[in-house]
N, C-alpha and C positions, 0 to 999 in steps of 0.2 A: 941796829941788829936786823939781819935779814929774816923775813918771814917765809922764804921759800922752803918747800919741803925737801928733805934729803932725797935725791933721786934713787939712791940705793934702797932706802926704806920704801919708797913708792913702788919700785919694781918688785921688791919682795912681797909687798902687800897684794899686788895683782897675782903674783905667783901662788900665794897662799889661797886666794880666791879660786884660782884654777884648780888647785888640788882639792879644795872643799867641794867644788862642782863635780870633780871626778869621784870623790867619795859618795856624794849624793847619787850619782849615776850608778855606781856599784850597788849601793843600797837598794835603789829602785829596781835595777835589773835582776838582782839575785834574790831579793826578798828576804834579806837577813835582818836580824835584830841586833841593834847596837848593844854592846855589853856582854854578849855571849861569845867569848873568844877562847880558843885553845891556848894553853899556857906554854907549849913548846916553842922555843925560839929557833928561827931558821937563819938569823943573822943578827948582828949587833952594830949599832951606829953610835959611836961615842958612849958605849955602855948601855944604850937603850935598846931593848929587844924588838926585833920584827917578828911577830908571832906567826906560827904556822897557819892559823886560820886566815890571817890577813893575806898571806902569800897565796893560799889556795883560792881565795876570792879574787885576787888580782889576776891569777892565771886564768881562771874561768872567764873573767871579764875580757881578757885578751882574745878569747875564743868566741865571744858573743857576736852573733850575726854572721859568722864565717861558716862555710860548708866544709873546709879542709880540716884536717886534724891539727891539734896544737903542736907546735914545733919547739925545738930547743931554743930557738931565737925568741919565741914568745915568752918562754920561761925566764930567759935572761932579761928581757925587756920588763916583765912584770916585777922582777926583783929590783931592777934599777929604778923603776918608778917609786917603789916603796922606800928605797934608800934615799932617793932625792927628796921624797916627801918628808921623811924623818929629819933630814938635814935642814930643810926649810922650816919645819916646825920648831926645831931647836934654835935656829937663828932668830925666828920670830919671837920666841920666848926670851931670848937673850936681849933683844931690842925692845921688849915689852910692847910689841905692836898690838897685842890683844887688849891693852889698856887704852892706848892713845891713837889708834888708827881706826877710823869709823868703818871702813870696809871690812877689816878683820873682825871688829866687834860684832858687826851685823851678821857675818857668817858664823861666828861662834854661837850667837844667840839662836840662829836658825838651826844649827846642828844640834844644840841641846834640846830645843823644842822637838825636833824629830826623834831624838833619843827618848825623851820622856813619853811622848805619845806612842812610840813603838813598843815601849815596855808597859803600856797601860794594860793591866790584867783584866779589864772588863770584858765579859763575853760578848760575842756578836748579839745584837738585839734580836729577840725572837719576834714572831708575828704579833703576839699580844702586846709586847712593849711598843712595837711600831704603831699599832692601832691606838693604843692609849696616848702616845705622843701626838699622833695625828688629830685625835679628838680635842686634845688640850690646846693645840696650836693650829687649828684648822685655817685660820685667817692667813697663815703663812703660805698655804698651798691653794691659792686662788688664781684664777685667770682674771684679767681686767673686766669689770662690769660694763657691758655695752648696752645702751638703751636706744630703742626706736620709739619716738614719741610724736604725737600730734599736739600742737599748741595753738590755742586761740586766745585773743586778747579782746576784752570788752572795754569800751571807752567810757562807759557810764554805768550807774547803778541799774538803770532800767534794762540795759543790755544784759548785764550780769544776771539779774533776776529772771529775765525771760529765758536765758540760756539754761539756767538751773531748772526752771519749770518744765521746759521742753524735754530735758533729759529724764526728769521724774515722770513725765508723761509717756515715756517709751521711745522718744526720738533717739537716733544715733548721734554720736558726737558731730559728724559732718552735717547731718540734717539740722541739728540745733544751731550749729555755727552759721550755716547758710541762711536759716530762717531769720536770725537776729543780726545778721551782717557783722559778726565778729571778725576781727582781723586775723588772718592765718599767718603765723610766724614760722618760717621754715627753719628746721633743724636737721642737720645731716643724719641719715639713718645710721644705726649702730655707733652712736656717738659715745665715747668714754664718759662715764658718769661725772668724773672730775672736770670734764670740759664743758659740761652743760651750763655751768655758771657763766662761761664766756658768752653764751647765747642769751641766757635768761636771768642770770643773777644767782647769788648764793641761796636765797630763800627757795627758789624753784628746785635747785639741785638737792637741797636738804629734804624737800617734800618728796621728790622722786625716790630718794634713798629709802623712804619708808613705805613705798607703794608696792603692791603686787601687780604682776602682769595682768593687763586687761582693765585695771582700775582707772577711774577718772577722778582727779582731785581739783579743787579750786572753790572759790576764787582765792588766788594768791595776790595780795596787793603789791603793786610796784609803782614806781614813779610815773609810768606811762599808762597805767590801767591795771585791770584785774586779769590774771592769767588763769586759764583752765588747761589742764594737761591730761592727755590720755596716754598711758603707758602701754603701747601696743605690743612691744616685744622686749624681753629682758634676758640678756645673755651674759655668760660669764659667771663669776661668783666661785664658791668653793669647788675644788675638784674632788671627785670621789677618791676614796683611799686607793683603789686600784690604779686610778690615773696618776696619783701623786706618789705612789709607793717608793720609787727610786729616790725622789727628792726627800721624802720622809726619812728614809734610811741614811742618806747622806747627811742631813741636818742633825739627826739624833747622834750619829757617830761624831760629827764635828763638835757638838756640845759636850759629849763625853770626853773627847780629847781636851777641850778647854777646861773641864773640871779636873782632869788628871793633872794638867799643867798648873792650875791654880793651887791644888793641894801641894804640889812639889815646891812651888815658889813660896807658899805659906810656911812650909817647913824650913826653907832657906832663911826666910825672914826671922823665924823664931830662934834659929840657932846662930844668927849673925849679931855682931856688935855694931849697931847703927847709931851714929851721932849726927844729928842735923844741926848745922850751925845757924842757919837763917830760918825765919818763919815764912814758908812759901805763901801762906794766905795773905800776908801783909807786904810781900816783896813785889809790889806793883810798879 
């Protein structure tokens, strides 16, 4: 038996994808809501109506981006597109492409998701809702943490103790390092905190994560000696609400759309007759 796909079915699948793309473009350009359609028919195709609202939107789309007035030819073209679209949809349903063609299935899913989220009745988030969401999810709205550090390594206990004593006596980090001849370990300025372990190891990175700017920490034991770290500059971290506001609004709206879709799918599951033949957890 041949496994090759019927070329007519493949051609039809791509045609359907093109019409779905056209529908998405109309939806985006005209800002319409799926499901709000006038009931008057302007044509019938094999008994299926082409509604006046669809025709009006198609005519408007033909005019989009043009400076001239809409012509009779534009109207004829818009009607022909809708008729062709209906013919293709009917043929796709006859061939059951929505069930067994991956391209068509994907576009159907995307179209339904657009429909559900466009009909989401949730109001636009107000300033208080945005601020509340920002405070709860502040870690999402952060720039990378960049640190500028000085690092010194002591090769023995006497060096470590001498360095600590010098700091406690009022010496600067550099003065104490030079006095007790600790090894200077170069680290690039404004290094991402996550990359510090490449220079110094995970223990040093974890210690820096808890430090405040200007603080000195150590000794941190490593295989090659004790490390002392001076956090000279700490950049990045959480953005202010004002800096992150656009991102906060986008993320909150996205989550509301996800919630609307989840409620919709939950209702579909609840009303569906589902029978699972295999146990997915043991089908390895």
